[in-house]
Each structure stands twice: as structure tokens, then as C-alpha cells.
Jmol script that loads the backbone (N, CA, C; Angstrom):
load data "model"
ATOM      1  N   MET A   1      89.864 115.079 114.694  1.00  0.00           N
ATOM      2  CA  MET A   1      89.455 113.634 114.483  1.00  0.00           C
ATOM      3  C   MET A   1      90.484 112.858 113.733  1.00  0.00           C
ATOM      4  N   LEU A   2      91.312 113.478 112.796  1.00  0.00           N
ATOM      5  CA  LEU A   2      92.230 112.644 112.335  1.00  0.00           C
ATOM      6  C   LEU A   2      93.412 112.252 113.020  1.00  0.00           C
ATOM      7  N   ASP A   3      93.611 113.031 114.080  1.00  0.00           N
ATOM      8  CA  ASP A   3      94.851 112.696 114.982  1.00  0.00           C
ATOM      9  C   ASP A   3      94.521 112.252 116.179  1.00  0.00           C
ATOM     10  N   ALA A   4      93.261 112.383 116.659  1.00  0.00           N
ATOM     11  CA  ALA A   4      92.778 111.859 117.879  1.00  0.00           C
ATOM     12  C   ALA A   4      92.783 110.366 118.135  1.00  0.00           C
ATOM     13  N   PRO A   5      93.218 109.816 119.488  1.00  0.00           N
ATOM     14  CA  PRO A   5      93.172 108.391 119.423  1.00  0.00           C
ATOM     15  C   PRO A   5      91.907 107.833 119.319  1.00  0.00           C
ATOM     16  N   TRP A   6      90.830 108.393 119.562  1.00  0.00           N
ATOM     17  CA  TRP A   6      89.420 108.048 119.177  1.00  0.00           C
ATOM     18  C   TRP A   6      89.038 108.012 117.813  1.00  0.00           C
ATOM     19  N   GLY A   7      89.821 108.726 117.113  1.00  0.00           N
ATOM     20  CA  GLY A   7      89.567 108.810 115.447  1.00  0.00           C
ATOM     21  C   GLY A   7      90.365 107.936 114.749  1.00  0.00           C
ATOM     22  N   LEU A   8      91.197 108.577 113.914  1.00  0.00           N
ATOM     23  CA  LEU A   8      92.186 107.708 113.078  1.00  0.00           C
ATOM     24  C   LEU A   8      93.443 107.562 113.684  1.00  0.00           C
ATOM     25  N   GLY A   9      93.701 108.439 114.800  1.00  0.00           N
ATOM     26  CA  GLY A   9      95.058 108.371 115.509  1.00  0.00           C
ATOM     27  C   GLY A   9      96.073 108.585 114.629  1.00  0.00           C
ATOM     28  N   GLY A  10      96.053 109.541 113.726  1.00  0.00           N
ATOM     29  CA  GLY A  10      97.196 110.005 113.020  1.00  0.00           C
ATOM     30  C   GLY A  10      97.190 109.086 111.584  1.00  0.00           C
ATOM     31  N   GLY A  11      96.431 108.094 111.542  1.00  0.00           N
ATOM     32  CA  GLY A  11      96.587 107.259 110.270  1.00  0.00           C
ATOM     33  C   GLY A  11      95.807 107.924 109.077  1.00  0.00           C
ATOM     34  N   ARG A  12      96.242 107.783 107.899  1.00  0.00           N
ATOM     35  CA  ARG A  12      95.624 108.532 106.845  1.00  0.00           C
ATOM     36  C   ARG A  12      94.953 107.690 105.941  1.00  0.00           C
ATOM     37  N   VAL A  13      94.917 106.319 106.094  1.00  0.00           N
ATOM     38  CA  VAL A  13      94.294 105.334 105.194  1.00  0.00           C
ATOM     39  C   VAL A  13      93.592 104.498 106.167  1.00  0.00           C
ATOM     40  N   CYS A  14      92.250 104.225 105.926  1.00  0.00           N
ATOM     41  CA  CYS A  14      91.318 103.315 106.669  1.00  0.00           C
ATOM     42  C   CYS A  14      90.628 102.502 105.641  1.00  0.00           C
ATOM     43  N   GLY A  15      90.266 101.234 106.063  1.00  0.00           N
ATOM     44  CA  GLY A  15      89.556 100.334 105.261  1.00  0.00           C
ATOM     45  C   GLY A  15      88.803  99.486 106.038  1.00  0.00           C
ATOM     46  N   LEU A  16      87.774  98.823 105.394  1.00  0.00           N
ATOM     47  CA  LEU A  16      86.876  97.742 106.118  1.00  0.00           C
ATOM     48  C   LEU A  16      86.672  96.578 105.121  1.00  0.00           C
ATOM     49  N   PHE A  17      86.920  95.447 105.746  1.00  0.00           N
ATOM     50  CA  PHE A  17      86.777  94.106 104.887  1.00  0.00           C
ATOM     51  C   PHE A  17      85.816  93.378 105.530  1.00  0.00           C
ATOM     52  N   LEU A  18      84.668  92.708 104.798  1.00  0.00           N
ATOM     53  CA  LEU A  18      83.528  92.131 105.275  1.00  0.00           C
ATOM     54  C   LEU A  18      83.533  91.069 104.217  1.00  0.00           C
ATOM     55  N   ALA A  19      83.312  89.659 104.877  1.00  0.00           N
ATOM     56  CA  ALA A  19      82.888  88.458 104.161  1.00  0.00           C
ATOM     57  C   ALA A  19      81.974  87.655 104.908  1.00  0.00           C
ATOM     58  N   THR A  20      81.018  87.197 104.236  1.00  0.00           N
ATOM     59  CA  THR A  20      80.228  86.111 105.094  1.00  0.00           C
ATOM     60  C   THR A  20      80.689  84.836 105.155  1.00  0.00           C
ATOM     61  N   LEU A  21      80.263  84.207 106.202  1.00  0.00           N
ATOM     62  CA  LEU A  21      80.549  82.886 106.603  1.00  0.00           C
ATOM     63  C   LEU A  21      79.399  82.007 106.459  1.00  0.00           C
ATOM     64  N   PRO A  22      79.764  80.694 106.043  1.00  0.00           N
ATOM     65  CA  PRO A  22      78.406  79.838 106.104  1.00  0.00           C
ATOM     66  C   PRO A  22      78.018  79.441 107.569  1.00  0.00           C
ATOM     67  N   GLU A  23      76.783  79.201 107.708  1.00  0.00           N
ATOM     68  CA  GLU A  23      76.214  78.773 108.950  1.00  0.00           C
ATOM     69  C   GLU A  23      76.839  77.514 109.386  1.00  0.00           C
ATOM     70  N   GLY A  24      77.611  77.162 110.321  1.00  0.00           N
ATOM     71  CA  GLY A  24      78.120  75.844 110.691  1.00  0.00           C
ATOM     72  C   GLY A  24      79.028  75.278 109.591  1.00  0.00           C
ATOM     73  N   GLY A  25      79.622  76.021 108.588  1.00  0.00           N
ATOM     74  CA  GLY A  25      80.155  75.417 107.635  1.00  0.00           C
ATOM     75  C   GLY A  25      81.689  75.670 107.977  1.00  0.00           C
ATOM     76  N   PRO A  26      82.675  75.356 106.893  1.00  0.00           N
ATOM     77  CA  PRO A  26      83.968  75.555 107.052  1.00  0.00           C
ATOM     78  C   PRO A  26      84.374  77.030 106.933  1.00  0.00           C
ATOM     79  N   GLY A  27      85.391  77.378 107.519  1.00  0.00           N
ATOM     80  CA  GLY A  27      85.917  78.748 107.644  1.00  0.00           C
ATOM     81  C   GLY A  27      86.795  78.954 108.645  1.00  0.00           C
ATOM     82  N   PRO A  28      87.484  80.315 108.894  1.00  0.00           N
ATOM     83  CA  PRO A  28      88.411  80.321 109.898  1.00  0.00           C
ATOM     84  C   PRO A  28      87.697  80.485 111.291  1.00  0.00           C
ATOM     85  N   VAL A  29      88.544  79.975 112.256  1.00  0.00           N
ATOM     86  CA  VAL A  29      87.913  79.955 113.829  1.00  0.00           C
ATOM     87  C   VAL A  29      88.680  81.084 114.370  1.00  0.00           C
ATOM     88  N   PRO A  30      87.979  81.582 115.537  1.00  0.00           N
ATOM     89  CA  PRO A  30      88.538  82.772 116.338  1.00  0.00           C
ATOM     90  C   PRO A  30      90.101  82.646 116.645  1.00  0.00           C
ATOM     91  N   ASP A  31      90.389  81.366 116.860  1.00  0.00           N
ATOM     92  CA  ASP A  31      91.817  81.281 117.193  1.00  0.00           C
ATOM     93  C   ASP A  31      92.757  80.738 116.084  1.00  0.00           C
ATOM     94  N   ASP A  32      92.242  80.890 114.998  1.00  0.00           N
ATOM     95  CA  ASP A  32      93.106  80.490 113.609  1.00  0.00           C
ATOM     96  C   ASP A  32      94.419  81.159 113.478  1.00  0.00           C
ATOM     97  N   PRO A  33      95.460  80.575 113.522  1.00  0.00           N
ATOM     98  CA  PRO A  33      96.735  81.320 113.408  1.00  0.00           C
ATOM     99  C   PRO A  33      96.921  81.977 112.066  1.00  0.00           C
ATOM    100  N   ALA A  34      96.308  81.730 111.169  1.00  0.00           N
ATOM    101  CA  ALA A  34      96.208  82.538 109.678  1.00  0.00           C
ATOM    102  C   ALA A  34      95.483  83.809 110.082  1.00  0.00           C
ATOM    103  N   LEU A  35      94.311  83.723 110.647  1.00  0.00           N
ATOM    104  CA  LEU A  35      93.663  84.933 111.077  1.00  0.00           C
ATOM    105  C   LEU A  35      94.467  85.763 112.043  1.00  0.00           C
ATOM    106  N   ALA A  36      95.026  85.116 112.807  1.00  0.00           N
ATOM    107  CA  ALA A  36      95.768  86.024 114.004  1.00  0.00           C
ATOM    108  C   ALA A  36      97.096  86.504 113.210  1.00  0.00           C
ATOM    109  N   ALA A  37      97.689  85.943 112.311  1.00  0.00           N
ATOM    110  CA  ALA A  37      98.790  86.641 111.634  1.00  0.00           C
ATOM    111  C   ALA A  37      98.491  87.942 110.886  1.00  0.00           C
ATOM    112  N   LEU A  38      97.106  88.067 110.510  1.00  0.00           N
ATOM    113  CA  LEU A  38      96.807  89.119 109.750  1.00  0.00           C
ATOM    114  C   LEU A  38      96.539  90.328 110.639  1.00  0.00           C
ATOM    115  N   THR A  39      96.340  90.154 111.885  1.00  0.00           N
ATOM    116  CA  THR A  39      96.090  91.138 112.948  1.00  0.00           C
ATOM    117  C   THR A  39      97.281  92.058 113.551  1.00  0.00           C
ATOM    118  N   ASP A  40      98.353  91.401 113.176  1.00  0.00           N
ATOM    119  CA  ASP A  40      99.647  92.221 113.466  1.00  0.00           C
ATOM    120  C   ASP A  40      99.601  93.643 112.907  1.00  0.00           C
ATOM    121  N   GLY A  41      99.883  94.535 113.767  1.00  0.00           N
ATOM    122  CA  GLY A  41     100.199  95.954 113.163  1.00  0.00           C
ATOM    123  C   GLY A  41      98.838  96.768 113.131  1.00  0.00           C
ATOM    124  N   PRO A  42      98.637  97.661 112.045  1.00  0.00           N
ATOM    125  CA  PRO A  42      97.506  98.303 112.040  1.00  0.00           C
ATOM    126  C   PRO A  42      96.089  97.803 111.677  1.00  0.00           C
ATOM    127  N   ALA A  43      96.136  96.484 111.585  1.00  0.00           N
ATOM    128  CA  ALA A  43      94.747  95.780 110.967  1.00  0.00           C
ATOM    129  C   ALA A  43      94.330  95.003 112.258  1.00  0.00           C
ATOM    130  N   ALA A  44      93.029  94.687 112.214  1.00  0.00           N
ATOM    131  CA  ALA A  44      92.526  93.722 113.191  1.00  0.00           C
ATOM    132  C   ALA A  44      91.437  93.035 112.426  1.00  0.00           C
ATOM    133  N   PHE A  45      91.353  91.708 112.715  1.00  0.00           N
ATOM    134  CA  PHE A  45      90.456  90.843 111.993  1.00  0.00           C
ATOM    135  C   PHE A  45      89.747  89.971 113.074  1.00  0.00           C
ATOM    136  N   GLY A  46      88.468  89.534 112.811  1.00  0.00           N
ATOM    137  CA  GLY A  46      87.746  88.951 113.964  1.00  0.00           C
ATOM    138  C   GLY A  46      86.430  88.233 113.102  1.00  0.00           C
ATOM    139  N   LEU A  47      85.689  87.581 114.011  1.00  0.00           N
ATOM    140  CA  LEU A  47      84.623  86.900 113.466  1.00  0.00           C
ATOM    141  C   LEU A  47      83.378  87.432 114.295  1.00  0.00           C
ATOM    142  N   LEU A  48      82.394  87.803 113.542  1.00  0.00           N
ATOM    143  CA  LEU A  48      81.285  88.444 114.355  1.00  0.00           C
ATOM    144  C   LEU A  48      79.920  87.975 113.561  1.00  0.00           C
ATOM    145  N   ASP A  49      79.100  87.120 114.182  1.00  0.00           N
ATOM    146  CA  ASP A  49      77.806  86.884 113.747  1.00  0.00           C
ATOM    147  C   ASP A  49      77.601  86.455 112.254  1.00  0.00           C
ATOM    148  N   GLY A  50      78.489  85.532 111.926  1.00  0.00           N
ATOM    149  CA  GLY A  50      78.544  84.996 110.472  1.00  0.00           C
ATOM    150  C   GLY A  50      79.425  85.843 109.414  1.00  0.00           C
ATOM    151  N   LEU A  51      80.199  86.788 110.067  1.00  0.00           N
ATOM    152  CA  LEU A  51      81.024  87.575 109.096  1.00  0.00           C
ATOM    153  C   LEU A  51      82.418  87.502 109.476  1.00  0.00           C
ATOM    154  N   LEU A  52      83.312  87.660 108.535  1.00  0.00           N
ATOM    155  CA  LEU A  52      84.758  87.810 108.736  1.00  0.00           C
ATOM    156  C   LEU A  52      84.987  89.253 108.696  1.00  0.00           C
ATOM    157  N   VAL A  53      85.272  90.009 109.757  1.00  0.00           N
ATOM    158  CA  VAL A  53      85.182  91.403 109.651  1.00  0.00           C
ATOM    159  C   VAL A  53      86.896  92.056 109.861  1.00  0.00           C
ATOM    160  N   GLY A  54      87.337  92.831 109.011  1.00  0.00           N
ATOM    161  CA  GLY A  54      88.596  93.445 109.296  1.00  0.00           C
ATOM    162  C   GLY A  54      88.572  94.798 109.176  1.00  0.00           C
ATOM    163  N   ARG A  55      89.505  95.428 109.683  1.00  0.00           N
ATOM    164  CA  ARG A  55      89.738  96.987 109.864  1.00  0.00           C
ATOM    165  C   ARG A  55      91.104  97.235 109.715  1.00  0.00           C
ATOM    166  N   TYR A  56      91.397  98.294 108.962  1.00  0.00           N
ATOM    167  CA  TYR A  56      92.564  98.778 108.850  1.00  0.00           C
ATOM    168  C   TYR A  56      92.655 100.352 109.194  1.00  0.00           C
ATOM    169  N   VAL A  57      93.501 100.808 109.879  1.00  0.00           N
ATOM    170  CA  VAL A  57      93.778 102.199 110.146  1.00  0.00           C
ATOM    171  C   VAL A  57      95.351 102.435 110.131  1.00  0.00           C
ATOM    172  N   GLY A  58      95.998 103.011 109.252  1.00  0.00           N
ATOM    173  CA  GLY A  58      97.360 103.000 109.104  1.00  0.00           C
ATOM    174  C   GLY A  58      97.708 104.267 108.333  1.00  0.00           C
ATOM    175  N   GLY A  59      99.051 104.140 107.802  1.00  0.00           N
ATOM    176  CA  GLY A  59      99.544 104.982 106.707  1.00  0.00           C
ATOM    177  C   GLY A  59     100.015 104.491 105.383  1.00  0.00           C
ATOM    178  N   ASP A  60      99.635 103.249 105.158  1.00  0.00           N
ATOM    179  CA  ASP A  60     100.049 102.882 104.012  1.00  0.00           C
ATOM    180  C   ASP A  60      99.046 102.035 103.135  1.00  0.00           C
ATOM    181  N   ALA A  61      98.535 102.464 102.033  1.00  0.00           N
ATOM    182  CA  ALA A  61      97.551 101.991 101.292  1.00  0.00           C
ATOM    183  C   ALA A  61      98.035 100.659 100.713  1.00  0.00           C
ATOM    184  N   ARG A  62      99.192 100.321 100.373  1.00  0.00           N
ATOM    185  CA  ARG A  62      99.534  99.285  99.883  1.00  0.00           C
ATOM    186  C   ARG A  62      99.529  98.089 100.961  1.00  0.00           C
ATOM    187  N   GLU A  63      99.907  98.388 102.011  1.00  0.00           N
ATOM    188  CA  GLU A  63      99.807  97.427 103.265  1.00  0.00           C
ATOM    189  C   GLU A  63      98.370  97.118 103.507  1.00  0.00           C
ATOM    190  N   ALA A  64      97.388  98.100 103.449  1.00  0.00           N
ATOM    191  CA  ALA A  64      96.050  97.670 103.645  1.00  0.00           C
ATOM    192  C   ALA A  64      95.629  96.815 102.589  1.00  0.00           C
ATOM    193  N   ARG A  65      95.885  97.042 101.370  1.00  0.00           N
ATOM    194  CA  ARG A  65      95.574  96.321 100.031  1.00  0.00           C
ATOM    195  C   ARG A  65      96.082  94.573 100.266  1.00  0.00           C
ATOM    196  N   ARG A  66      97.269  94.693 100.753  1.00  0.00           N
ATOM    197  CA  ARG A  66      98.041  93.383 100.950  1.00  0.00           C
ATOM    198  C   ARG A  66      97.112  92.539 102.071  1.00  0.00           C
ATOM    199  N   LEU A  67      96.849  93.271 103.223  1.00  0.00           N
ATOM    200  CA  LEU A  67      96.379  92.664 104.346  1.00  0.00           C
ATOM    201  C   LEU A  67      94.909  92.109 103.889  1.00  0.00           C
ATOM    202  N   PHE A  68      94.121  93.084 103.167  1.00  0.00           N
ATOM    203  CA  PHE A  68      92.751  92.635 102.822  1.00  0.00           C
ATOM    204  C   PHE A  68      92.894  91.444 101.704  1.00  0.00           C
ATOM    205  N   GLY A  69      93.972  91.611 101.013  1.00  0.00           N
ATOM    206  CA  GLY A  69      94.039  90.512  99.940  1.00  0.00           C
ATOM    207  C   GLY A  69      94.243  89.222 100.548  1.00  0.00           C
ATOM    208  N   ALA A  70      95.105  89.033 101.756  1.00  0.00           N
ATOM    209  CA  ALA A  70      95.465  87.942 102.414  1.00  0.00           C
ATOM    210  C   ALA A  70      94.232  87.392 103.081  1.00  0.00           C
ATOM    211  N   ALA A  71      93.315  88.208 103.624  1.00  0.00           N
ATOM    212  CA  ALA A  71      92.062  87.777 104.171  1.00  0.00           C
ATOM    213  C   ALA A  71      91.207  87.359 103.294  1.00  0.00           C
ATOM    214  N   TRP A  72      91.048  87.874 102.095  1.00  0.00           N
ATOM    215  CA  TRP A  72      90.292  87.473 101.037  1.00  0.00           C
ATOM    216  C   TRP A  72      90.827  86.027 100.570  1.00  0.00           C
ATOM    217  N   THR A  73      91.980  85.829 100.423  1.00  0.00           N
ATOM    218  CA  THR A  73      92.488  84.410 100.259  1.00  0.00           C
ATOM    219  C   THR A  73      92.144  83.522 101.298  1.00  0.00           C
ATOM    220  N   LEU A  74      92.361  83.716 102.397  1.00  0.00           N
ATOM    221  CA  LEU A  74      91.904  83.009 103.486  1.00  0.00           C
ATOM    222  C   LEU A  74      90.539  82.556 103.363  1.00  0.00           C
ATOM    223  N   TRP A  75      89.636  83.396 103.062  1.00  0.00           N
ATOM    224  CA  TRP A  75      88.326  83.265 102.971  1.00  0.00           C
ATOM    225  C   TRP A  75      87.979  82.409 101.767  1.00  0.00           C
ATOM    226  N   ARG A  76      88.532  82.603 100.613  1.00  0.00           N
ATOM    227  CA  ARG A  76      88.295  81.938  99.490  1.00  0.00           C
ATOM    228  C   ARG A  76      88.733  80.411  99.745  1.00  0.00           C
ATOM    229  N   GLU A  77      89.771  80.186 100.235  1.00  0.00           N
ATOM    230  CA  GLU A  77      90.408  78.879 100.434  1.00  0.00           C
ATOM    231  C   GLU A  77      89.588  78.010 101.617  1.00  0.00           C
ATOM    232  N   ARG A  78      89.041  78.702 102.621  1.00  0.00           N
ATOM    233  CA  ARG A  78      88.534  77.948 103.658  1.00  0.00           C
ATOM    234  C   ARG A  78      87.077  77.858 103.482  1.00  0.00           C
ATOM    235  N   VAL A  79      86.388  78.837 103.158  1.00  0.00           N
ATOM    236  CA  VAL A  79      84.951  79.087 103.104  1.00  0.00           C
ATOM    237  C   VAL A  79      84.473  78.511 101.749  1.00  0.00           C
ATOM    238  N   ALA A  80      85.021  79.169 100.544  1.00  0.00           N
ATOM    239  CA  ALA A  80      84.520  78.781  99.182  1.00  0.00           C
ATOM    240  C   ALA A  80      85.072  77.477  98.718  1.00  0.00           C
ATOM    241  N   GLY A  81      86.275  77.076  99.456  1.00  0.00           N
ATOM    242  CA  GLY A  81      86.842  75.901  98.900  1.00  0.00           C
ATOM    243  C   GLY A  81      87.572  75.982  97.614  1.00  0.00           C
ATOM    244  N   ARG A  82      87.912  77.135  97.219  1.00  0.00           N
ATOM    245  CA  ARG A  82      88.405  77.343  95.882  1.00  0.00           C
ATOM    246  C   ARG A  82      89.719  77.916  96.024  1.00  0.00           C
ATOM    247  N   ALA A  83      90.472  77.747  94.871  1.00  0.00           N
ATOM    248  CA  ALA A  83      91.966  78.235  94.778  1.00  0.00           C
ATOM    249  C   ALA A  83      91.935  79.816  94.713  1.00  0.00           C
ATOM    250  N   PRO A  84      92.771  80.476  95.469  1.00  0.00           N
ATOM    251  CA  PRO A  84      92.588  81.991  95.206  1.00  0.00           C
ATOM    252  C   PRO A  84      93.209  82.400  93.878  1.00  0.00           C
ATOM    253  N   CYS A  85      92.327  83.186  93.248  1.00  0.00           N
ATOM    254  CA  CYS A  85      92.715  83.828  92.054  1.00  0.00           C
ATOM    255  C   CYS A  85      92.065  85.191  91.893  1.00  0.00           C
ATOM    256  N   PRO A  86      92.915  86.282  92.249  1.00  0.00           N
ATOM    257  CA  PRO A  86      92.282  87.528  92.290  1.00  0.00           C
ATOM    258  C   PRO A  86      91.529  88.008  91.132  1.00  0.00           C
ATOM    259  N   PRO A  87      90.276  88.549  91.496  1.00  0.00           N
ATOM    260  CA  PRO A  87      89.628  89.065  90.355  1.00  0.00           C
ATOM    261  C   PRO A  87      90.378  90.100  89.424  1.00  0.00           C
ATOM    262  N   ARG A  88      90.013  90.113  88.214  1.00  0.00           N
ATOM    263  CA  ARG A  88      90.807  91.009  87.211  1.00  0.00           C
ATOM    264  C   ARG A  88      90.649  92.311  87.393  1.00  0.00           C
ATOM    265  N   ILE A  89      89.456  92.700  88.063  1.00  0.00           N
ATOM    266  CA  ILE A  89      89.191  94.130  88.384  1.00  0.00           C
ATOM    267  C   ILE A  89      90.018  94.741  89.407  1.00  0.00           C
ATOM    268  N   TRP A  90      90.680  93.916  90.174  1.00  0.00           N
ATOM    269  CA  TRP A  90      91.858  94.384  91.055  1.00  0.00           C
ATOM    270  C   TRP A  90      92.967  94.964  90.388  1.00  0.00           C
ATOM    271  N   ASN A  91      93.137  94.484  89.166  1.00  0.00           N
ATOM    272  CA  ASN A  91      94.529  94.955  88.491  1.00  0.00           C
ATOM    273  C   ASN A  91      94.134  96.430  87.777  1.00  0.00           C
ATOM    274  N   THR A  92      92.982  97.031  88.069  1.00  0.00           N
ATOM    275  CA  THR A  92      92.865  98.281  87.234  1.00  0.00           C
ATOM    276  C   THR A  92      92.740  99.394  88.162  1.00  0.00           C
TER     277      THR A  92
END
end "model"
wireframe off; spacefill off
backbone 0.3
color backbone group
């Protein structure tokens, strides 16, 4: 399962990102260039039923953290309308 193409395909790091989007409110759109930029490589992001959904399967935990942090920044700026300031818990 770890090496199978239908499983993790040799990747040893996997992660899931979920963020809610307001109904009819501001937020990334499916063809948003900022959202598309996050999808290069072992990550994929998309919009599904009011959620921003991201998946990472690869070999680098730091890269997964960086991509999910960028997605969180995009969400915070576009949806919450607030400047990104990472939660302190992320430093522990």
C-alpha cells in the first residue's frame, strides 16, 4: 500500500487541509492563480461544496507544512479578510 500507485505511491508524508468558505462570499475561485500555484508538485488543492480542500502526498514534511501554510494564508486573506499571522501553536 505504501508503494502502490493507488496508495501513497512511495510518498512517506501525507496530509489533508480543510477550510470552510462562506456561502456566496469572498474566497478563492477554482481558476484562481494563487490556488493553482499551490497545486504544483505533490499537492492538490480545490474547492468542493463550500470547502477549500488540499491533499499532500510526498516525501518532505517541511514542503507539506509550507504548502498548507500558504493555503492557510490565502484563506485568511481572501475569506476572513485578515492579515496572515500564524498561530503561536505552530511554533511548538
